[in-house]
ZAMI-567062 format. One record per residue: residue in one letter; residue number from 0; x, y, z of N, C-alpha, C in turn. Coordinates in steps of 0.02 Angstrom, whole numbers, padded with zeros to 5 digits. Last residue first. Example, Ala and Ser with C-alpha at 12.3 -4.5 7.8 and 13.67 -1.06 7.14 Angstrom:
BEGIN
+-------+-------+--------+--------+--------+--------+---------+--------+--------+--------+--------+
! lokol ! torro !  neast ! nnorth !    nup ! caeast ! canorth !   caup !  ceast ! cnorth !    cup !
+-------+-------+--------+--------+--------+--------+---------+--------+--------+--------+--------+
!     S !     1 !  00642 ! -00112 !  00354 !  00684 !  -00053 !  00357 !  00645 !  00002 !  00394 !
!     A !     0 !  00660 ! -00284 !  00390 !  00615 !  -00225 !  00390 !  00660 ! -00165 !  00390 !
+-------+-------+--------+--------+--------+--------+---------+--------+--------+--------+--------+
***
This chain:
BEGIN
+-------+-------+--------+--------+--------+--------+---------+--------+--------+--------+--------+
! lokol ! torro !  neast ! nnorth !    nup ! caeast ! canorth !   caup !  ceast ! cnorth !    cup !
+-------+-------+--------+--------+--------+--------+---------+--------+--------+--------+--------+
!     E !   179 !  03716 ! -00534 !  01576 !  03744 !  -00562 !  01639 !  03802 ! -00607 !  01624 !
!     D !   178 !  03646 ! -00483 !  01471 !  03715 !  -00461 !  01479 !  03747 ! -00486 !  01543 !
!     L !   177 !  03518 ! -00526 !  01478 !  03558 !  -00549 !  01422 !  03632 ! -00535 !  01431 !
!     R !   176 !  03468 ! -00461 !  01587 !  03474 !  -00534 !  01591 !  03517 ! -00561 !  01534 !
!     A !   175 !  03466 ! -00325 !  01540 !  03511 !  -00347 !  01595 !  03520 ! -00422 !  01597 !
!     F !   174 !  03391 ! -00256 !  01451 !  03434 !  -00309 !  01424 !  03478 ! -00341 !  01477 !
!     V !   173 !  03327 ! -00160 !  01526 !  03286 !  -00205 !  01485 !  03327 ! -00266 !  01463 !
!     E !   172 !  03431 ! -00084 !  01576 !  03398 !  -00131 !  01621 !  03354 ! -00181 !  01582 !
!     A !   171 !  03459 !  00000 !  01468 !  03507 !  -00053 !  01486 !  03476 ! -00105 !  01531 !
!     A !   170 !  03353 !  00089 !  01475 !  03355 !   00042 !  01419 !  03404 ! -00016 !  01435 !
!     T !   169 !  03297 !  00103 !  01646 !  03340 !   00121 !  01589 !  03334 !  00068 !  01534 !
!     F !   168 !  03137 !  00147 !  01714 !  03196 !   00104 !  01710 !  03235 !  00123 !  01648 !
!     R !   167 !  02995 !  00183 !  01810 !  03051 !   00210 !  01771 !  03107 !  00159 !  01772 !
!     I !   166 !  02823 !  00201 !  01845 !  02880 !   00157 !  01835 !  02932 !  00191 !  01791 !
!     E !   165 !  02704 !  00254 !  01863 !  02759 !   00291 !  01894 !  02824 !  00251 !  01888 !
!     T !   164 !  02599 !  00257 !  01716 !  02628 !   00225 !  01775 !  02680 !  00273 !  01805 !
!     G !   163 !  02559 !  00308 !  01595 !  02508 !   00295 !  01645 !  02533 !  00260 !  01708 !
!     P !   162 !  02687 !  00232 !  01495 !  02634 !   00281 !  01504 !  02583 !  00259 !  01556 !
!     P !   161 !  02847 !  00192 !  01558 !  02785 !   00167 !  01529 !  02727 !  00215 !  01545 !
!     E !   160 !  02988 !  00269 !  01525 !  02933 !   00279 !  01572 !  02868 !  00253 !  01539 !
!     L !   159 !  03163 !  00250 !  01517 !  03098 !   00233 !  01489 !  03045 !  00241 !  01543 !
!     V !   158 !  03312 !  00340 !  01502 !  03258 !   00317 !  01546 !  03193 !  00308 !  01508 !
!     D !   157 !  03473 !  00292 !  01448 !  03411 !   00328 !  01433 !  03354 !  00297 !  01474 !
!     A !   156 !  03587 !  00216 !  01465 !  03560 !   00249 !  01524 !  03497 !  00291 !  01511 !
!     G !   155 !  03559 !  00116 !  01325 !  03600 !   00126 !  01384 !  03564 !  00157 !  01443 !
!     A !   154 !  03433 !  00199 !  01224 !  03489 !   00152 !  01233 !  03524 !  00167 !  01299 !
!     F !   153 !  03293 !  00233 !  01122 !  03323 !   00234 !  01189 !  03377 !  00181 !  01193 !
!     T !   152 !  03222 !  00334 !  00999 !  03262 !   00275 !  01013 !  03298 !  00284 !  01079 !
!     R !   151 !  03058 !  00379 !  00945 !  03120 !   00395 !  00981 !  03156 !  00330 !  00996 !
!     T !   150 !  02942 !  00441 !  00834 !  02981 !   00382 !  00853 !  03045 !  00406 !  00886 !
!     R !   149 !  02778 !  00504 !  00804 !  02846 !   00514 !  00830 !  02877 !  00446 !  00848 !
!     G !   148 !  02657 !  00469 !  00752 !  02684 !   00534 !  00734 !  02756 !  00545 !  00757 !
!     Y !   147 !  02618 !  00316 !  00678 !  02638 !   00351 !  00739 !  02674 !  00415 !  00718 !
!     E !   146 !  02475 !  00276 !  00576 !  02546 !   00289 !  00587 !  02557 !  00320 !  00655 !
!     R !   145 !  02344 !  00272 !  00540 !  02380 !   00208 !  00542 !  02455 !  00218 !  00550 !
!     G !   144 !  02295 !  00406 !  00637 !  02273 !   00360 !  00585 !  02309 !  00293 !  00593 !
!     E !   143 !  02418 !  00430 !  00741 !  02380 !   00472 !  00694 !  02359 !  00427 !  00636 !
!     P !   142 !  02489 !  00419 !  00903 !  02456 !   00387 !  00846 !  02413 !  00435 !  00807 !
!     R !   141 !  02607 !  00452 !  00989 !  02566 !   00501 !  00953 !  02533 !  00469 !  00891 !
!     D !   140 !  02751 !  00340 !  00971 !  02694 !   00368 !  01006 !  02660 !  00420 !  00962 !
!     H !   139 !  02870 !  00216 !  00989 !  02826 !   00248 !  00941 !  02766 !  00275 !  00980 !
!     V !   138 !  03031 !  00185 !  01033 !  02966 !   00204 !  01061 !  02927 !  00244 !  01009 !
!     H !   137 !  03144 !  00059 !  01031 !  03114 !   00109 !  00987 !  03044 !  00123 !  01013 !
!     V !   136 !  03281 !  00017 !  01118 !  03209 !   00017 !  01124 !  03183 !  00075 !  01083 !
!     L !   135 !  03425 ! -00087 !  01088 !  03389 !  -00024 !  01081 !  03315 ! -00035 !  01094 !
!     R !   134 !  03520 ! -00189 !  01061 !  03509 !  -00165 !  01130 !  03478 ! -00095 !  01129 !
!     K !   133 !  03533 ! -00252 !  00942 !  03564 !  -00186 !  00947 !  03557 ! -00155 !  01017 !
!     P !   132 !  03466 ! -00375 !  00966 !  03535 !  -00374 !  00942 !  03571 ! -00307 !  00951 !
!     I !   131 !  03334 ! -00329 !  01017 !  03383 !  -00365 !  01058 !  03454 ! -00360 !  01030 !
!     D !   130 !  03235 ! -00201 !  01019 !  03283 !  -00229 !  00972 !  03339 ! -00263 !  01010 !
!     V !   129 !  03073 ! -00180 !  01049 !  03135 !  -00194 !  01086 !  03181 ! -00233 !  01040 !
!     I !   128 !  02965 ! -00060 !  01016 !  02997 !  -00115 !  00981 !  03065 ! -00124 !  01015 !
!     W !   127 !  02818 ! -00003 !  01092 !  02891 !  -00010 !  01098 !  02913 ! -00070 !  01057 !
!     C !   126 !  02694 !  00110 !  01069 !  02716 !   00044 !  01048 !  02792 !  00044 !  01053 !
!     E !   125 !  02566 !  00204 !  01149 !  02637 !   00191 !  01135 !  02647 !  00119 !  01115 !
!     G !   124 !  02423 !  00209 !  01134 !  02464 !   00268 !  01146 !  02537 !  00260 !  01131 !
!     V !   123 !  02324 !  00145 !  01011 !  02369 !   00124 !  01065 !  02419 !  00181 !  01074 !
!     S !   122 !  02225 !  00165 !  00912 !  02241 !   00219 !  00960 !  02280 !  00194 !  01021 !
!     A !   121 !  02215 !  00078 !  00811 !  02176 !   00062 !  00871 !  02188 !  00112 !  00927 !
!     A !   120 !  02308 !  00128 !  00723 !  02238 !   00133 !  00705 !  02192 !  00119 !  00764 !
!     A !   119 !  02426 !  00087 !  00793 !  02410 !   00159 !  00784 !  02336 !  00168 !  00769 !
!     Y !   118 !  02416 ! -00052 !  00781 !  02416 !  -00021 !  00847 !  02398 !  00053 !  00843 !
!     V !   117 !  02422 ! -00062 !  00641 !  02364 !  -00088 !  00677 !  02359 ! -00055 !  00745 !
!     P !   116 !  02549 ! -00013 !  00609 !  02489 !   00023 !  00585 !  02425 !  00001 !  00621 !
!     L !   115 !  02630 ! -00115 !  00681 !  02629 !  -00043 !  00699 !  02567 ! -00006 !  00673 !
!     K !   114 !  02631 ! -00243 !  00628 !  02582 !  -00228 !  00679 !  02577 ! -00153 !  00696 !
!     R !   113 !  02737 ! -00250 !  00543 !  02670 !  -00262 !  00514 !  02616 ! -00240 !  00564 !
!     M !   112 !  02844 ! -00243 !  00629 !  02828 !  -00184 !  00589 !  02759 ! -00190 !  00557 !
!     A !   111 !  02846 ! -00375 !  00681 !  02835 !  -00318 !  00725 !  02813 ! -00256 !  00685 !
!     E !   110 !  02874 ! -00452 !  00565 !  02814 !  -00464 !  00605 !  02797 ! -00403 !  00648 !
!     R !   109 !  02999 ! -00399 !  00526 !  02941 !  -00392 !  00481 !  02876 ! -00402 !  00519 !
!     W !   108 !  03083 ! -00437 !  00634 !  03068 !  -00367 !  00620 !  03006 ! -00358 !  00578 !
!     Q !   107 !  03125 ! -00554 !  00709 !  03059 !  -00547 !  00680 !  03039 ! -00475 !  00664 !
!     T !   106 !  03238 ! -00579 !  00780 !  03244 !  -00582 !  00707 !  03179 ! -00566 !  00672 !
!     W !   105 !  03202 ! -00515 !  00901 !  03269 !  -00545 !  00892 !  03283 ! -00547 !  00817 !
!     V !   104 !  03100 ! -00404 !  00983 !  03123 !  -00427 !  00918 !  03194 ! -00453 !  00922 !
!     V !   103 !  02950 ! -00381 !  01066 !  03021 !  -00397 !  01075 !  03045 ! -00430 !  01011 !
!     E !   102 !  02835 ! -00257 !  01081 !  02855 !  -00312 !  01038 !  02930 ! -00321 !  01046 !
!     I !   101 !  02714 ! -00194 !  01186 !  02786 !  -00205 !  01178 !  02797 ! -00266 !  01134 !
!     V !   100 !  02598 ! -00063 !  01207 !  02612 !  -00131 !  01184 !  02687 ! -00135 !  01173 !
!     L !    99 !  02500 !  00039 !  01310 !  02567 !   00020 !  01290 !  02567 ! -00051 !  01265 !
!     R !    98 !  02370 !  00049 !  01330 !  02405 !   00113 !  01324 !  02477 !  00101 !  01303 !
!     P !    97 !  02234 ! -00045 !  01265 !  02304 !  -00043 !  01287 !  02333 !  00027 !  01280 !
!     E !    96 !  02093 ! -00088 !  01286 !  02116 !  -00019 !  01277 !  02188 ! -00015 !  01302 !
!     D !    95 !  01990 ! -00213 !  01209 !  02046 !  -00194 !  01251 !  02067 ! -00122 !  01235 !
!     V !    94 !  01811 ! -00194 !  01199 !  01876 !  -00207 !  01170 !  01930 ! -00187 !  01220 !
!     G !    93 !  01660 ! -00272 !  01267 !  01701 !  -00219 !  01239 !  01767 ! -00242 !  01209 !
!     V !    92 !  01657 ! -00420 !  01359 !  01627 !  -00353 !  01351 !  01678 ! -00304 !  01322 !
!     G !    91 !  01717 ! -00540 !  01390 !  01669 !  -00538 !  01336 !  01638 ! -00471 !  01322 !
!     R !    90 !  01745 ! -00495 !  01557 !  01752 !  -00547 !  01507 !  01696 ! -00541 !  01455 !
!     P !    89 !  01777 ! -00320 !  01584 !  01738 !  -00381 !  01598 !  01744 ! -00431 !  01540 !
!     R !    88 !  01948 ! -00266 !  01583 !  01879 !  -00260 !  01559 !  01843 ! -00324 !  01576 !
!     P !    87 !  02090 ! -00168 !  01634 !  02049 !  -00229 !  01640 !  01978 ! -00216 !  01614 !
!     R !    86 !  02189 ! -00081 !  01518 !  02140 !  -00077 !  01571 !  02101 ! -00143 !  01574 !
!     T !    85 !  02357 ! -00137 !  01487 !  02288 !  -00122 !  01464 !  02241 ! -00121 !  01523 !
!     L !    84 !  02509 ! -00158 !  01424 !  02477 !  -00129 !  01483 !  02409 ! -00106 !  01459 !
!     A !    83 !  02583 ! -00304 !  01357 !  02539 !  -00247 !  01349 !  02517 ! -00223 !  01418 !
!     L !    82 !  02703 ! -00402 !  01267 !  02678 !  -00374 !  01329 !  02631 ! -00316 !  01313 !
!     D !    81 !  02703 ! -00456 !  01139 !  02738 !  -00491 !  01192 !  02714 ! -00468 !  01260 !
!     P !    80 !  02540 ! -00453 !  01060 !  02604 !  -00424 !  01077 !  02638 ! -00464 !  01132 !
!     E !    79 !  02449 ! -00515 !  00950 !  02471 !  -00542 !  01014 !  02539 ! -00513 !  01030 !
!     P !    78 !  02306 ! -00441 !  00867 !  02377 !  -00454 !  00875 !  02392 ! -00482 !  00945 !
!     A !    77 !  02184 ! -00448 !  00783 !  02190 !  -00474 !  00851 !  02263 ! -00492 !  00862 !
!     S !    76 !  02090 ! -00341 !  00677 !  02153 !  -00372 !  00698 !  02147 ! -00396 !  00769 !
!     E !    75 !  02004 ! -00238 !  00622 !  02002 !  -00308 !  00601 !  02069 ! -00343 !  00615 !
!     V !    74 !  01980 ! -00141 !  00773 !  02000 !  -00146 !  00703 !  02000 ! -00220 !  00686 !
!     P !    73 !  01975 ! -00122 !  00912 !  01920 !  -00098 !  00871 !  01937 ! -00096 !  00796 !
!     L !    72 !  02040 ! -00278 !  00981 !  02046 !  -00207 !  00962 !  01988 ! -00187 !  00918 !
!     K !    71 !  02090 ! -00387 !  01094 !  02029 !  -00371 !  01057 !  02031 ! -00296 !  01045 !
!     L !    70 !  02247 ! -00470 !  01088 !  02208 !  -00411 !  01106 !  02145 ! -00407 !  01063 !
!     S !    69 !  02318 ! -00618 !  01154 !  02287 !  -00583 !  01098 !  02244 ! -00525 !  01124 !
!     M !    68 !  02461 ! -00614 !  01256 !  02389 !  -00626 !  01252 !  02361 ! -00586 !  01193 !
!     Q !    67 !  02592 ! -00598 !  01312 !  02579 !  -00641 !  01255 !  02506 ! -00663 !  01253 !
!     V !    66 !  02535 ! -00534 !  01457 !  02594 !  -00564 !  01428 !  02573 ! -00613 !  01374 !
!     E !    65 !  02480 ! -00385 !  01527 !  02462 !  -00445 !  01490 !  02524 ! -00469 !  01454 !
!     L !    64 !  02454 ! -00288 !  01669 !  02504 !  -00319 !  01625 !  02476 ! -00382 !  01593 !
!     E !    63 !  02378 ! -00233 !  01766 !  02362 !  -00213 !  01698 !  02408 ! -00246 !  01647 !
!     A !    62 !  02429 ! -00281 !  01884 !  02357 !  -00287 !  01874 !  02336 ! -00271 !  01802 !
!     L !    61 !  02567 ! -00243 !  01878 !  02546 !  -00312 !  01866 !  02471 ! -00319 !  01851 !
!     A !    60 !  02647 ! -00133 !  01889 !  02584 !  -00125 !  01851 !  02553 ! -00193 !  01836 !
!     P !    59 !  02763 ! -00174 !  01952 !  02717 !  -00131 !  01989 !  02650 ! -00120 !  01954 !
!     G !    58 !  02826 ! -00251 !  01843 !  02791 !  -00282 !  01899 !  02745 ! -00237 !  01938 !
!     L !    57 !  02906 ! -00211 !  01743 !  02838 !  -00185 !  01741 !  02795 ! -00213 !  01798 !
!     L !    56 !  03023 ! -00281 !  01770 !  03024 !  -00208 !  01771 !  02954 ! -00178 !  01774 !
!     L !    55 !  02977 ! -00413 !  01752 !  03001 !  -00391 !  01818 !  03000 ! -00315 !  01823 !
!     M !    54 !  02945 ! -00408 !  01616 !  02893 !  -00424 !  01665 !  02914 ! -00402 !  01735 !
!     L !    53 !  03072 ! -00385 !  01562 !  03021 !  -00333 !  01557 !  02964 ! -00345 !  01606 !
!     Q !    52 !  03128 ! -00511 !  01590 !  03156 !  -00451 !  01620 !  03106 ! -00393 !  01618 !
!     K !    51 !  03049 ! -00593 !  01509 !  03050 !  -00603 !  01582 !  03076 ! -00541 !  01617 !
!     I !    50 !  03084 ! -00542 !  01383 !  03015 !  -00537 !  01406 !  03012 ! -00545 !  01482 !
!     T !    49 !  03219 ! -00580 !  01381 !  03201 !  -00510 !  01378 !  03129 ! -00499 !  01402 !
!     L !    48 !  03209 ! -00720 !  01382 !  03242 !  -00685 !  01437 !  03224 ! -00611 !  01439 !
!     K !    47 !  03143 ! -00742 !  01257 !  03112 !  -00761 !  01321 !  03143 ! -00724 !  01380 !
!     H !    46 !  03242 ! -00695 !  01168 !  03174 !  -00666 !  01168 !  03140 ! -00680 !  01235 !
!     E !    45 !  03346 ! -00782 !  01194 !  03355 !  -00710 !  01205 !  03288 ! -00674 !  01210 !
!     D !    44 !  03293 ! -00903 !  01151 !  03308 !  -00894 !  01222 !  03315 ! -00820 !  01239 !
!     S !    43 !  03161 ! -00868 !  01032 !  03230 !  -00886 !  01050 !  03238 ! -00877 !  01125 !
!     Q !    42 !  03002 ! -00931 !  00986 !  03042 !  -00884 !  01025 !  03112 ! -00911 !  01039 !
!     P !    41 !  02933 ! -00951 !  00820 !  02952 !  -00977 !  00886 !  02999 ! -00928 !  00921 !
!     S !    40 !  02820 ! -00833 !  00744 !  02886 !  -00866 !  00748 !  02897 ! -00895 !  00817 !
!     M !    39 !  02655 ! -00859 !  00688 !  02700 !  -00827 !  00736 !  02765 ! -00868 !  00740 !
!     A !    38 !  02570 ! -00829 !  00535 !  02603 !  -00876 !  00581 !  02650 ! -00837 !  00626 !
!     Y !    37 !  02427 ! -00730 !  00514 !  02499 !  -00737 !  00506 !  02525 ! -00786 !  00557 !
!     L !    36 !  02275 ! -00697 !  00432 !  02311 !  -00737 !  00482 !  02385 ! -00740 !  00464 !
!     R !    35 !  02202 ! -00539 !  00404 !  02240 !  -00595 !  00377 !  02276 ! -00631 !  00434 !
!     G !    34 !  02146 ! -00421 !  00452 !  02103 !  -00469 !  00420 !  02138 ! -00530 !  00390 !
!     D !    33 !  02256 ! -00353 !  00512 !  02222 !  -00324 !  00455 !  02182 ! -00377 !  00416 !
!     I !    32 !  02304 ! -00499 !  00584 !  02328 !  -00431 !  00571 !  02296 ! -00407 !  00507 !
!     L !    31 !  02291 ! -00622 !  00701 !  02254 !  -00589 !  00648 !  02278 ! -00517 !  00643 !
!     E !    30 !  02410 ! -00753 !  00727 !  02377 !  -00692 !  00750 !  02344 ! -00660 !  00689 !
!     V !    29 !  02453 ! -00921 !  00778 !  02439 !  -00870 !  00728 !  02410 ! -00809 !  00762 !
!     P !    28 !  02497 ! -01074 !  00805 !  02517 !  -01008 !  00832 !  02511 ! -00954 !  00778 !
!     A !    27 !  02386 ! -01196 !  00817 !  02412 !  -01152 !  00764 !  02432 ! -01085 !  00794 !
!     E !    26 !  02320 ! -01271 !  00907 !  02384 !  -01297 !  00884 !  02417 ! -01252 !  00832 !
!     A !    25 !  02203 ! -01197 !  00927 !  02245 !  -01215 !  00984 !  02314 ! -01239 !  00963 !
!     L !    24 !  02106 ! -01160 !  00842 !  02172 !  -01129 !  00831 !  02221 ! -01149 !  00886 !
!     E !    23 !  01991 ! -01223 !  00884 !  02019 !  -01243 !  00819 !  02088 ! -01212 !  00805 !
!     G !    22 !  01923 ! -01185 !  00996 !  01983 !  -01224 !  01006 !  02018 ! -01244 !  00941 !
!     S !    21 !  01818 ! -01099 !  00992 !  01804 !  -01169 !  00976 !  01864 ! -01215 !  00988 !
!     D !    20 !  01879 ! -00976 !  01018 !  01833 !  -01004 !  01068 !  01818 ! -01078 !  01055 !
!     V !    19 !  01949 ! -00961 !  00896 !  01986 !  -00965 !  00960 !  01942 ! -00999 !  01012 !
!     L !    18 !  01842 ! -00952 !  00808 !  01889 !  -01008 !  00802 !  01930 ! -01017 !  00866 !
!     A !    17 !  01785 ! -00833 !  00854 !  01745 !  -00894 !  00855 !  01790 ! -00955 !  00850 !
!     W !    16 !  01888 ! -00744 !  00826 !  01873 !  -00758 !  00896 !  01829 ! -00820 !  00903 !
!     F !    15 !  01882 ! -00749 !  00683 !  01943 !  -00768 !  00719 !  01927 ! -00787 !  00791 !
!     D !    14 !  01755 ! -00699 !  00658 !  01770 !  -00768 !  00641 !  01832 ! -00793 !  00677 !
!     A !    13 !  01776 ! -00567 !  00705 !  01725 !  -00609 !  00736 !  01738 ! -00682 !  00721 !
!     Q !    12 !  01872 ! -00521 !  00615 !  01891 !  -00528 !  00685 !  01840 ! -00573 !  00721 !
!     S !    11 !  01868 ! -00616 !  00462 !  01848 !  -00560 !  00505 !  01872 ! -00573 !  00576 !
!     M !    10 !  02004 ! -00671 !  00357 !  01943 !  -00680 !  00397 !  01929 ! -00618 !  00437 !
!     R !     9 !  02113 ! -00758 !  00249 !  02080 !  -00695 !  00266 !  02018 ! -00712 !  00306 !
!     S !     8 !  02266 ! -00849 !  00273 !  02193 !  -00848 !  00264 !  02166 ! -00779 !  00284 !
!     G !     7 !  02395 ! -00845 !  00315 !  02381 !  -00813 !  00252 !  02307 ! -00809 !  00237 !
!     A !     6 !  02396 ! -01002 !  00394 !  02424 !  -00935 !  00390 !  02412 ! -00908 !  00320 !
!     T !     5 !  02239 ! -01092 !  00381 !  02311 !  -01087 !  00380 !  02333 ! -01014 !  00379 !
!     P !     4 !  02103 ! -01139 !  00490 !  02131 !  -01106 !  00431 !  02207 ! -01101 !  00437 !
!     A !     3 !  02061 ! -01300 !  00553 !  02087 !  -01233 !  00566 !  02115 ! -01203 !  00502 !
!     H !     2 !  01919 ! -01381 !  00477 !  01987 !  -01380 !  00504 !  02010 ! -01308 !  00512 !
!     A !     1 !  01785 ! -01359 !  00454 !  01809 !  -01427 !  00461 !  01879 ! -01430 !  00490 !
!     M !     0 !  01677 ! -01247 !  00534 !  01736 !  -01255 !  00493 !  01766 ! -01324 !  00506 !
+-------+-------+--------+--------+--------+--------+---------+--------+--------+--------+--------+
***
């Protein structure tokens, strides 16, 4: 390819990973969702602080924690969630098997919602949408096809438990750095 494709371009997951490996997407913050490239929004300070706080809270699962890394999924998508808990796999072998993905949202609701069907189709057990302005964590679980069968909303003292871990923290703790 003579130049990196632009947002909105259609391509296969194999072509996307070939472009990543070639370095052609190094200057283009994009992710592949349902066979289409989408530009990624720049991060606000609130977004960065919330991700840092979640990293601290998820620290006991550090060996499985991925931060803003593209996932190799068994669907025509390569999303880049803010955080994911996924089983380690050998380089270049198989697909990622995340049990939790977390999307932190300040203003990018459309971007986060576009990914929900992809995560469900890839059988990601839980997807959290962290709503910074409202200080809420929306937990989507029970994937069925391209939808999640259940959505719960956590706030304040409600306790969140990342699946497959013994970690527990409150929704308020997720936003602690913002409220200092």
